[in-house]
N, CA, C and O atoms as CSV, one atom per row, in Angstrom:
chain,resi,resn,atom,element,x,y,z
A,1,MET,N,N,85.891,105.201,122.029
A,1,MET,CA,C,86.474,105.827,121.359
A,1,MET,C,C,86.538,107.107,121.911
A,1,MET,O,O,85.554,107.811,121.686
A,2,PHE,N,N,87.515,107.632,122.632
A,2,PHE,CA,C,87.371,108.988,123.546
A,2,PHE,C,C,88.116,110.280,122.825
A,2,PHE,O,O,89.267,110.042,122.460
A,3,THR,N,N,87.561,111.774,122.539
A,3,THR,CA,C,88.370,112.436,122.265
A,3,THR,C,C,89.718,112.818,123.367
A,3,THR,O,O,90.009,112.182,124.380
A,4,ARG,N,N,90.304,113.852,122.911
A,4,ARG,CA,C,91.520,114.030,123.561
A,4,ARG,C,C,91.270,114.585,125.180
A,4,ARG,O,O,91.958,114.241,126.140
A,5,CYS,N,N,90.378,115.309,125.210
A,5,CYS,CA,C,89.819,115.577,126.548
A,5,CYS,C,C,89.115,114.983,127.578
A,5,CYS,O,O,89.219,115.206,128.784
A,6,GLN,N,N,88.089,113.887,126.764
A,6,GLN,CA,C,87.789,112.829,127.558
A,6,GLN,C,C,88.650,112.258,128.190
A,6,GLN,O,O,88.583,112.048,129.401
A,7,LEU,N,N,89.665,111.897,127.383
A,7,LEU,CA,C,90.345,110.727,127.812
A,7,LEU,C,C,91.345,111.359,129.008
A,7,LEU,O,O,91.684,110.715,130.000
A,8,ALA,N,N,91.738,112.699,128.733
A,8,ALA,CA,C,92.499,112.979,129.768
A,8,ALA,C,C,91.713,113.232,130.946
A,8,ALA,O,O,92.287,113.102,132.027
A,9,LYS,N,N,90.137,113.672,130.925
A,9,LYS,CA,C,89.599,113.473,132.063
A,9,LYS,C,C,89.097,112.300,132.891
A,9,LYS,O,O,88.885,112.214,134.100
A,10,GLU,N,N,88.946,111.297,131.762
A,10,GLU,CA,C,88.800,109.738,132.263
A,10,GLU,C,C,90.428,109.435,133.149
A,10,GLU,O,O,90.608,108.939,134.261
A,11,LEU,N,N,91.100,109.784,132.477
A,11,LEU,CA,C,92.714,109.113,133.202
A,11,LEU,C,C,92.593,109.999,134.777
A,11,LEU,O,O,92.676,109.438,135.870
A,12,LEU,N,N,92.438,111.085,134.628
A,12,LEU,CA,C,92.423,111.775,135.958
A,12,LEU,C,C,91.488,111.246,136.873
A,12,LEU,O,O,91.806,111.070,138.049
A,13,ARG,N,N,90.273,110.952,136.406
A,13,ARG,CA,C,89.181,110.092,137.423
A,13,ARG,C,C,89.488,109.039,137.734
A,13,ARG,O,O,88.813,108.625,138.676
A,14,HIS,N,N,90.793,107.846,137.100
A,14,HIS,CA,C,91.418,106.716,137.272
A,14,HIS,C,C,92.718,107.070,138.153
A,14,HIS,O,O,93.578,106.203,138.302
A,15,ASP,N,N,92.828,108.024,138.591
A,15,ASP,CA,C,94.133,108.542,139.699
A,15,ASP,C,C,95.355,108.385,138.539
A,15,ASP,O,O,96.445,107.998,138.962
A,16,PHE,N,N,95.241,108.621,137.330
A,16,PHE,CA,C,96.379,109.003,137.058
A,16,PHE,C,C,96.893,110.243,137.192
A,16,PHE,O,O,96.127,111.160,136.899
A,17,PRO,N,N,98.516,110.663,137.734
A,17,PRO,CA,C,99.029,111.750,137.939
A,17,PRO,C,C,99.129,112.835,136.985
A,17,PRO,O,O,99.573,112.587,135.865
A,18,ARG,N,N,98.710,114.195,137.346
A,18,ARG,CA,C,98.740,115.020,136.420
A,18,ARG,C,C,99.626,115.576,135.852
A,18,ARG,O,O,99.559,116.172,134.778
A,19,SER,N,N,100.492,115.429,136.504
A,19,SER,CA,C,102.050,115.723,136.106
A,19,SER,C,C,102.521,114.866,135.322
A,19,SER,O,O,103.645,115.220,134.966
A,20,TYR,N,N,102.146,113.704,134.782
A,20,TYR,CA,C,102.183,112.766,133.760
A,20,TYR,C,C,101.052,112.842,132.612
A,20,TYR,O,O,101.172,112.096,131.640
A,21,LEU,N,N,100.106,113.605,132.687
A,21,LEU,CA,C,98.779,113.394,132.044
A,21,LEU,C,C,99.091,113.674,130.457
A,21,LEU,O,O,98.240,113.335,129.635
A,22,SER,N,N,100.338,114.305,130.018
A,22,SER,CA,C,100.129,114.454,128.592
A,22,SER,C,C,101.158,113.510,128.299
A,22,SER,O,O,101.278,113.312,127.090
A,23,ASN,N,N,101.849,112.941,128.945
A,23,ASN,CA,C,102.731,111.595,128.556
A,23,ASN,C,C,101.698,110.639,128.378
A,23,ASN,O,O,101.576,110.095,127.281
A,24,TRP,N,N,100.799,110.317,129.496
A,24,TRP,CA,C,100.095,109.349,129.160
A,24,TRP,C,C,99.061,109.429,128.228
A,24,TRP,O,O,98.621,108.364,127.794
A,25,VAL,N,N,98.497,110.677,127.759
A,25,VAL,CA,C,97.522,110.902,126.555
A,25,VAL,C,C,98.287,110.905,125.047
A,25,VAL,O,O,97.631,110.848,124.007
A,26,CYS,N,N,99.518,110.966,125.065
A,26,CYS,CA,C,100.288,110.724,123.940
A,26,CYS,C,C,100.536,109.265,123.729
A,26,CYS,O,O,100.586,108.772,122.602
A,27,LEU,N,N,100.697,108.555,124.879
A,27,LEU,CA,C,101.029,107.052,124.915
A,27,LEU,C,C,99.716,106.618,124.189
A,27,LEU,O,O,99.754,106.043,123.101
A,28,VAL,N,N,98.377,106.966,124.937
A,28,VAL,CA,C,97.353,106.100,124.368
A,28,VAL,C,C,97.350,106.359,122.845
A,28,VAL,O,O,97.500,105.422,122.062
A,29,GLU,N,N,97.177,107.646,122.420
A,29,GLU,CA,C,97.214,108.197,121.010
A,29,GLU,C,C,97.880,107.712,120.067
A,29,GLU,O,O,97.533,107.593,118.892
A,30,ASN,N,N,99.380,107.262,120.820
A,30,ASN,CA,C,100.040,106.326,120.059
A,30,ASN,C,C,99.927,104.872,119.633
A,30,ASN,O,O,100.344,104.374,118.587
A,31,GLU,N,N,99.195,104.201,120.780
A,31,GLU,CA,C,99.349,102.974,120.683
A,31,GLU,C,C,97.857,102.506,120.568
A,31,GLU,O,O,97.796,101.303,120.316
A,32,SER,N,N,96.543,103.167,120.690
A,32,SER,CA,C,95.930,102.720,120.352
A,32,SER,C,C,94.777,103.837,119.567
A,32,SER,O,O,93.628,103.427,119.403
A,33,GLY,N,N,95.063,104.909,119.213
A,33,GLY,CA,C,94.332,106.000,118.793
A,33,GLY,C,C,93.164,106.591,119.238
A,33,GLY,O,O,92.320,107.193,118.574
A,34,ARG,N,N,93.208,106.257,120.966
A,34,ARG,CA,C,92.248,106.484,121.729
A,34,ARG,C,C,90.918,105.602,121.891
A,34,ARG,O,O,89.847,105.877,122.432
A,35,SER,N,N,91.443,104.225,121.109
A,35,SER,CA,C,90.292,103.158,121.099
A,35,SER,C,C,90.284,102.290,121.966
A,35,SER,O,O,91.259,101.542,122.035
A,36,THR,N,N,89.294,102.151,122.790
A,36,THR,CA,C,89.117,100.961,123.906
A,36,THR,C,C,89.313,99.641,122.687
A,36,THR,O,O,89.974,98.651,123.003
A,37,SER,N,N,88.994,99.694,121.991
A,37,SER,CA,C,88.372,98.122,121.319
A,37,SER,C,C,89.734,97.539,120.127
A,37,SER,O,O,89.694,96.431,119.594
A,38,LYS,N,N,90.611,98.335,119.951
A,38,LYS,CA,C,91.859,98.307,119.327
A,38,LYS,C,C,92.249,96.646,120.019
A,38,LYS,O,O,92.167,96.298,121.198
A,39,VAL,N,N,92.672,95.854,118.854
A,39,VAL,CA,C,93.637,94.745,119.047
A,39,VAL,C,C,94.660,94.653,118.202
A,39,VAL,O,O,94.484,95.094,117.066
A,40,MET,N,N,95.495,94.273,118.430
A,40,MET,CA,C,96.699,94.325,117.396
A,40,MET,C,C,97.713,93.282,117.587
A,40,MET,O,O,98.322,93.179,118.652
A,41,GLN,N,N,97.898,92.558,116.651
A,41,GLN,CA,C,98.949,91.373,116.690
A,41,GLN,C,C,100.112,92.032,116.469
A,41,GLN,O,O,100.244,93.020,115.748
A,42,LEU,N,N,101.220,91.309,117.288
A,42,LEU,CA,C,102.603,91.754,117.296
A,42,LEU,C,C,103.455,90.774,116.774
A,42,LEU,O,O,103.134,89.586,116.731
A,43,SER,N,N,104.568,91.230,116.360
A,43,SER,CA,C,105.811,90.719,116.169
A,43,SER,C,C,106.211,89.322,116.641
A,43,SER,O,O,106.477,88.240,116.118
A,44,ASN,N,N,106.121,89.908,118.027
A,44,ASN,CA,C,106.416,88.304,118.886
A,44,ASN,C,C,105.284,87.621,119.608
A,44,ASN,O,O,104.971,87.600,120.798
A,45,GLN,N,N,104.615,86.910,118.224
A,45,GLN,CA,C,103.368,86.375,118.832
A,45,GLN,C,C,102.327,86.741,119.634
A,45,GLN,O,O,101.273,86.119,119.768
A,46,SER,N,N,102.628,87.718,120.142
A,46,SER,CA,C,101.429,88.361,121.181
A,46,SER,C,C,100.589,88.892,120.875
A,46,SER,O,O,100.521,88.929,119.647
A,47,VAL,N,N,99.650,89.492,121.464
A,47,VAL,CA,C,98.767,90.786,121.220
A,47,VAL,C,C,98.639,91.868,121.833
A,47,VAL,O,O,98.817,91.814,123.050
A,48,GLY,N,N,98.377,92.873,121.366
A,48,GLY,CA,C,98.117,94.136,122.336
A,48,GLY,C,C,96.599,94.478,122.354
A,48,GLY,O,O,95.843,94.659,121.400
A,49,TYR,N,N,96.390,94.511,123.498
A,49,TYR,CA,C,94.568,94.710,123.888
A,49,TYR,C,C,94.312,96.150,124.171
A,49,TYR,O,O,95.031,96.746,124.973
A,50,GLY,N,N,93.183,96.830,123.469
A,50,GLY,CA,C,92.562,98.017,124.202
A,50,GLY,C,C,93.563,99.222,124.276
A,50,GLY,O,O,94.616,99.112,123.648
A,51,LEU,N,N,93.304,100.421,125.029
A,51,LEU,CA,C,93.471,101.691,125.088
A,51,LEU,C,C,94.869,101.809,125.313
A,51,LEU,O,O,95.468,102.730,124.759
A,52,PHE,N,N,95.503,100.972,126.081
A,52,PHE,CA,C,96.826,100.991,126.320
A,52,PHE,C,C,97.499,99.989,125.595
A,52,PHE,O,O,98.719,100.144,125.659
A,53,GLN,N,N,97.159,99.061,124.958
A,53,GLN,CA,C,97.889,98.213,123.824
A,53,GLN,C,C,98.310,97.268,124.668
A,53,GLN,O,O,99.437,96.859,124.389
A,54,ILE,N,N,97.555,96.521,126.079
A,54,ILE,CA,C,98.541,95.726,126.856
A,54,ILE,C,C,98.629,94.430,126.252
A,54,ILE,O,O,97.856,93.814,125.518
A,55,ASN,N,N,99.989,94.106,126.835
A,55,ASN,CA,C,100.655,92.748,125.924
A,55,ASN,C,C,100.238,91.589,126.434
A,55,ASN,O,O,100.355,91.548,127.659
A,56,SER,N,N,99.700,90.427,125.833
A,56,SER,CA,C,98.985,89.207,126.083
A,56,SER,C,C,100.547,88.338,126.275
A,56,SER,O,O,100.344,87.125,126.322
A,57,LYS,N,N,101.633,88.612,126.361
A,57,LYS,CA,C,102.901,87.816,126.611
A,57,LYS,C,C,102.966,88.127,128.219
A,57,LYS,O,O,103.012,87.041,128.798
A,58,ASN,N,N,102.981,88.932,128.908
A,58,ASN,CA,C,103.222,89.002,130.178
A,58,ASN,C,C,102.325,89.457,131.048
A,58,ASN,O,O,102.340,89.114,132.231
A,59,TRP,N,N,101.417,90.313,130.519
A,59,TRP,CA,C,100.556,90.917,131.290
A,59,TRP,C,C,99.061,90.590,131.769
A,59,TRP,O,O,98.509,90.876,132.832
A,60,CYS,N,N,98.496,89.779,130.451
A,60,CYS,CA,C,97.130,89.300,130.398
A,60,CYS,C,C,96.951,87.767,129.989
A,60,CYS,O,O,97.991,87.158,129.739
A,61,ARG,N,N,95.823,87.128,129.902
A,61,ARG,CA,C,95.632,85.911,129.381
A,61,ARG,C,C,94.412,85.829,128.357
A,61,ARG,O,O,93.305,86.014,128.863
A,62,LYS,N,N,94.462,85.572,126.957
A,62,LYS,CA,C,93.653,85.198,126.391
A,62,LYS,C,C,92.699,84.121,126.788
A,62,LYS,O,O,93.027,82.934,126.763
A,63,GLY,N,N,91.298,84.613,127.223
A,63,GLY,CA,C,90.112,83.443,127.292
A,63,GLY,C,C,89.969,83.249,129.014
A,63,GLY,O,O,89.003,82.836,129.657
A,64,ARG,N,N,90.935,83.582,129.352
A,64,ARG,CA,C,91.012,83.098,131.157
A,64,ARG,C,C,91.840,84.360,132.076
A,64,ARG,O,O,92.590,85.210,131.595
A,65,LYS,N,N,91.489,84.211,133.414
A,65,LYS,CA,C,92.179,85.495,134.135
A,65,LYS,C,C,94.008,84.968,133.837
A,65,LYS,O,O,94.241,83.820,133.461
A,66,GLY,N,N,94.919,85.780,134.025
A,66,GLY,CA,C,96.425,85.483,133.946
A,66,GLY,C,C,96.889,86.323,133.674
A,66,GLY,O,O,96.230,87.246,133.195
A,67,GLY,N,N,98.423,86.430,133.868
A,67,GLY,CA,C,99.380,87.311,133.370
A,67,GLY,C,C,99.704,88.155,134.773
A,67,GLY,O,O,98.974,87.990,135.750
A,68,ILE,N,N,100.847,89.074,134.815
A,68,ILE,CA,C,101.030,89.634,136.064
A,68,ILE,C,C,99.745,90.307,136.183
A,68,ILE,O,O,99.578,90.474,137.391
A,69,CYS,N,N,98.900,90.708,135.635
A,69,CYS,CA,C,97.802,91.727,135.994
A,69,CYS,C,C,96.465,90.994,136.670
A,69,CYS,O,O,95.472,91.505,137.188
A,70,ASN,N,N,96.875,89.410,136.436
A,70,ASN,CA,C,95.554,88.757,136.654
A,70,ASN,C,C,94.403,88.913,136.325
A,70,ASN,O,O,93.452,88.920,137.107
A,71,ILE,N,N,94.332,89.092,134.839
A,71,ILE,CA,C,93.061,89.723,133.951
A,71,ILE,C,C,92.951,89.184,132.683
A,71,ILE,O,O,94.077,89.071,132.199
A,72,LYS,N,N,92.228,88.867,132.060
A,72,LYS,CA,C,91.569,88.228,130.672
A,72,LYS,C,C,91.627,89.549,129.678
A,72,LYS,O,O,91.071,90.638,129.823
A,73,CYS,N,N,92.477,89.087,128.637
A,73,CYS,CA,C,92.943,90.169,127.835
A,73,CYS,C,C,91.829,90.697,127.193
A,73,CYS,O,O,92.032,91.701,126.509
A,74,GLU,N,N,90.335,90.113,127.273
A,74,GLU,CA,C,89.439,90.643,126.437
A,74,GLU,C,C,88.441,91.782,127.420
A,74,GLU,O,O,87.422,92.367,127.053
A,75,ASP,N,N,89.095,91.847,128.694
A,75,ASP,CA,C,88.471,92.498,129.367
A,75,ASP,C,C,89.026,94.257,129.241
A,75,ASP,O,O,88.552,95.258,129.779
A,76,PHE,N,N,90.102,94.119,128.383
A,76,PHE,CA,C,90.592,95.261,128.032
A,76,PHE,C,C,89.680,96.322,126.742
A,76,PHE,O,O,89.880,97.520,126.541
A,77,LEU,N,N,88.796,95.530,126.107
A,77,LEU,CA,C,88.174,95.790,125.275
A,77,LEU,C,C,87.047,96.292,125.397
A,77,LEU,O,O,86.300,96.193,124.424
A,78,ASN,N,N,86.570,96.969,126.582
A,78,ASN,CA,C,85.402,97.836,126.744
A,78,ASN,C,C,85.754,99.506,127.205
A,78,ASN,O,O,86.858,100.017,127.393
A,79,ASP,N,N,84.661,99.999,127.284
A,79,ASP,CA,C,84.770,101.619,127.495
A,79,ASP,C,C,84.931,102.074,129.101
A,79,ASP,O,O,84.902,103.189,129.621
A,80,GLU,N,N,85.142,100.528,129.750
A,80,GLU,CA,C,85.151,100.852,131.267
A,80,GLU,C,C,86.965,100.654,131.488
A,80,GLU,O,O,87.563,99.602,131.260
A,81,ILE,N,N,87.440,101.607,131.850
A,81,ILE,CA,C,88.754,101.497,131.896
A,81,ILE,C,C,89.701,101.469,133.191
A,81,ILE,O,O,90.855,101.881,133.317
A,82,SER,N,N,88.788,100.812,134.173
A,82,SER,CA,C,89.585,100.780,135.642
A,82,SER,C,C,90.251,99.512,135.256
A,82,SER,O,O,91.478,99.596,135.212
A,83,ASP,N,N,89.877,98.674,135.044
A,83,ASP,CA,C,90.823,97.516,134.963
A,83,ASP,C,C,92.155,97.854,134.075
A,83,ASP,O,O,93.316,97.685,134.448
A,84,ASP,N,N,91.746,98.341,132.890
A,84,ASP,CA,C,93.086,98.734,131.582
A,84,ASP,C,C,94.226,99.817,132.702
A,84,ASP,O,O,95.443,99.919,132.547
A,85,SER,N,N,93.472,100.448,133.687
A,85,SER,CA,C,94.242,101.830,134.127
A,85,SER,C,C,94.978,100.871,135.205
A,85,SER,O,O,96.202,100.846,135.082
A,86,ARG,N,N,94.472,100.138,136.164
A,86,ARG,CA,C,94.905,99.535,137.191
A,86,ARG,C,C,96.611,98.583,136.687
A,86,ARG,O,O,97.714,98.592,137.234
A,87,CYS,N,N,96.140,97.919,135.529
A,87,CYS,CA,C,97.176,97.205,135.033
A,87,CYS,C,C,98.283,98.238,134.179
A,87,CYS,O,O,99.433,97.804,134.118
A,88,ALA,N,N,98.095,99.166,133.719
A,88,ALA,CA,C,98.723,100.073,132.702
A,88,ALA,C,C,99.651,100.827,133.874
A,88,ALA,O,O,100.822,101.070,133.579
A,89,MET,N,N,99.245,101.132,134.950
A,89,MET,CA,C,99.844,101.887,136.264
A,89,MET,C,C,100.858,100.538,136.490
A,89,MET,O,O,102.018,100.793,136.168
A,90,GLN,N,N,100.661,99.287,136.934
A,90,GLN,CA,C,101.285,98.391,137.462
A,90,GLN,C,C,102.440,98.270,136.217
A,90,GLN,O,O,103.579,98.026,136.615
A,91,ILE,N,N,102.306,98.375,135.152
A,91,ILE,CA,C,103.391,97.993,134.185
A,91,ILE,C,C,104.128,99.120,134.074
A,91,ILE,O,O,105.329,98.977,133.841
A,92,PHE,N,N,103.545,100.549,134.225
A,92,PHE,CA,C,104.439,101.592,134.319
A,92,PHE,C,C,105.488,101.426,135.739
A,92,PHE,O,O,106.717,101.468,135.678
A,93,ASN,N,N,104.686,101.231,136.996
A,93,ASN,CA,C,105.595,101.121,138.071
A,93,ASN,C,C,106.596,100.083,137.966
A,93,ASN,O,O,107.431,100.019,138.869
A,94,ARG,N,N,106.639,99.357,137.119
A,94,ARG,CA,C,107.672,97.995,136.613
A,94,ARG,C,C,108.800,98.672,135.701
A,94,ARG,O,O,110.014,98.489,135.789
A,95,HIS,N,N,108.164,99.437,134.872
A,95,HIS,CA,C,109.305,99.695,133.667
A,95,HIS,C,C,108.862,101.249,133.421
A,95,HIS,O,O,109.290,101.605,132.323
A,96,GLY,N,N,108.368,101.964,133.879
A,96,GLY,CA,C,108.227,103.308,133.057
A,96,GLY,C,C,107.541,103.409,132.063
A,96,GLY,O,O,106.846,102.404,131.914
A,97,PHE,N,N,107.359,104.380,131.071
A,97,PHE,CA,C,106.658,104.835,129.695
A,97,PHE,C,C,107.575,104.113,128.682
A,97,PHE,O,O,107.066,103.975,127.570
A,98,GLN,N,N,108.820,103.624,128.840
A,98,GLN,CA,C,109.592,102.650,128.186
A,98,GLN,C,C,109.126,101.507,127.879
A,98,GLN,O,O,109.727,100.828,127.047
A,99,ALA,N,N,108.129,101.111,128.393
A,99,ALA,CA,C,107.149,99.476,128.148
A,99,ALA,C,C,106.541,99.741,126.708
A,99,ALA,O,O,106.371,98.852,125.874
A,100,TRP,N,N,106.286,100.865,126.555
A,100,TRP,CA,C,105.561,101.331,125.229
A,100,TRP,C,C,106.059,101.580,124.165
A,100,TRP,O,O,106.335,102.779,124.127
A,101,PRO,N,N,106.355,101.006,123.156
A,101,PRO,CA,C,106.761,101.493,121.969
A,101,PRO,C,C,106.208,102.824,121.224
A,101,PRO,O,O,106.839,103.458,120.379
A,102,GLY,N,N,104.762,103.156,121.755
A,102,GLY,CA,C,104.140,104.312,120.840
A,102,GLY,C,C,104.810,105.327,121.357
A,102,GLY,O,O,105.212,106.213,120.603
A,103,TRP,N,N,105.106,105.398,123.043
A,103,TRP,CA,C,105.632,106.113,123.645
A,103,TRP,C,C,107.189,106.585,123.233
A,103,TRP,O,O,107.705,107.682,123.019
A,104,MET,N,N,107.585,105.463,123.230
A,104,MET,CA,C,108.983,105.658,122.738
A,104,MET,C,C,109.559,106.195,121.590
A,104,MET,O,O,110.633,106.793,121.533
A,105,ASN,N,N,108.575,105.885,120.425
A,105,ASN,CA,C,108.780,106.257,119.207
A,105,ASN,C,C,108.136,107.756,118.909
A,105,ASN,O,O,108.717,108.548,118.166
A,106,LYS,N,N,106.953,108.050,119.523
A,106,LYS,CA,C,106.396,109.176,119.347
A,106,LYS,C,C,106.123,110.270,120.231
A,106,LYS,O,O,105.623,111.355,119.935
A,107,CYS,N,N,106.552,109.817,121.475
A,107,CYS,CA,C,106.480,111.281,122.834
A,107,CYS,C,C,107.588,111.443,123.081
A,107,CYS,O,O,107.896,112.632,122.996
A,108,ARG,N,N,108.757,110.491,123.492
A,108,ARG,CA,C,110.030,110.527,124.243
A,108,ARG,C,C,110.744,111.429,123.560
A,108,ARG,O,O,111.168,111.282,122.414
A,109,GLY,N,N,110.946,112.816,124.590
A,109,GLY,CA,C,111.779,113.809,123.866
A,109,GLY,C,C,111.027,114.799,122.812
A,109,GLY,O,O,111.657,115.519,122.038
A,110,ARG,N,N,109.718,114.755,122.869
A,110,ARG,CA,C,109.215,115.277,122.091
A,110,ARG,C,C,107.849,116.488,122.436
A,110,ARG,O,O,107.528,116.526,123.624
A,111,SER,N,N,107.323,117.125,121.796
A,111,SER,CA,C,106.340,118.224,121.941
A,111,SER,C,C,104.848,117.321,122.478
A,111,SER,O,O,104.331,116.662,121.575
A,112,LEU,N,N,104.339,117.273,123.483
A,112,LEU,CA,C,103.541,116.727,124.167
A,112,LEU,C,C,102.185,117.436,123.765
A,112,LEU,O,O,102.140,118.576,123.303
A,113,PRO,N,N,100.786,116.410,124.059
A,113,PRO,CA,C,99.500,116.826,123.622
A,113,PRO,C,C,99.321,117.887,124.971
A,113,PRO,O,O,99.622,117.641,126.139
A,114,ASP,N,N,98.699,119.214,124.378
A,114,ASP,CA,C,98.290,120.223,125.400
A,114,ASP,C,C,96.708,119.908,126.039
A,114,ASP,O,O,95.629,120.206,125.525
A,115,VAL,N,N,96.923,119.325,127.112
A,115,VAL,CA,C,95.327,118.812,127.716
A,115,VAL,C,C,95.460,120.072,129.012
A,115,VAL,O,O,94.994,119.625,130.060
A,116,SER,N,N,95.842,121.124,129.114
A,116,SER,CA,C,95.687,122.252,129.974
A,116,SER,C,C,94.200,122.737,130.087
A,116,SER,O,O,93.641,122.986,131.155
A,117,ARG,N,N,93.600,122.845,128.766
A,117,ARG,CA,C,92.634,123.442,129.019
A,117,ARG,C,C,91.267,122.131,128.891
A,117,ARG,O,O,90.174,122.513,128.474
A,118,CYS,N,N,91.407,121.023,129.178
A,118,CYS,CA,C,90.333,119.865,129.304
A,118,CYS,C,C,89.609,120.134,130.420
A,118,CYS,O,O,88.694,119.384,130.759
């Protein structure tokens, strides 16, 4: 589990653009509560994994490498977020923040977390 500032620094370390940093922090806070170990069963019979709640329907496969990100979903459940970050950026590059319900429902058009002092 990251604090807000730890998360912001970690995202920057993984080349997330500073201009979108508040959006990414808001997304993570609303998707996983900043927890790398979160697993959530979704209504479409898929599962969300890790910090970014990456969906097993398209992006990863349970128990083996696969999906668009070519990774095991369980690999998103540790504190090493390089693989999570690569996949999240791949999702973002295809669909933008709209791919994440947590961002759509809690961040879009709203006041975002202040990470300027981190």
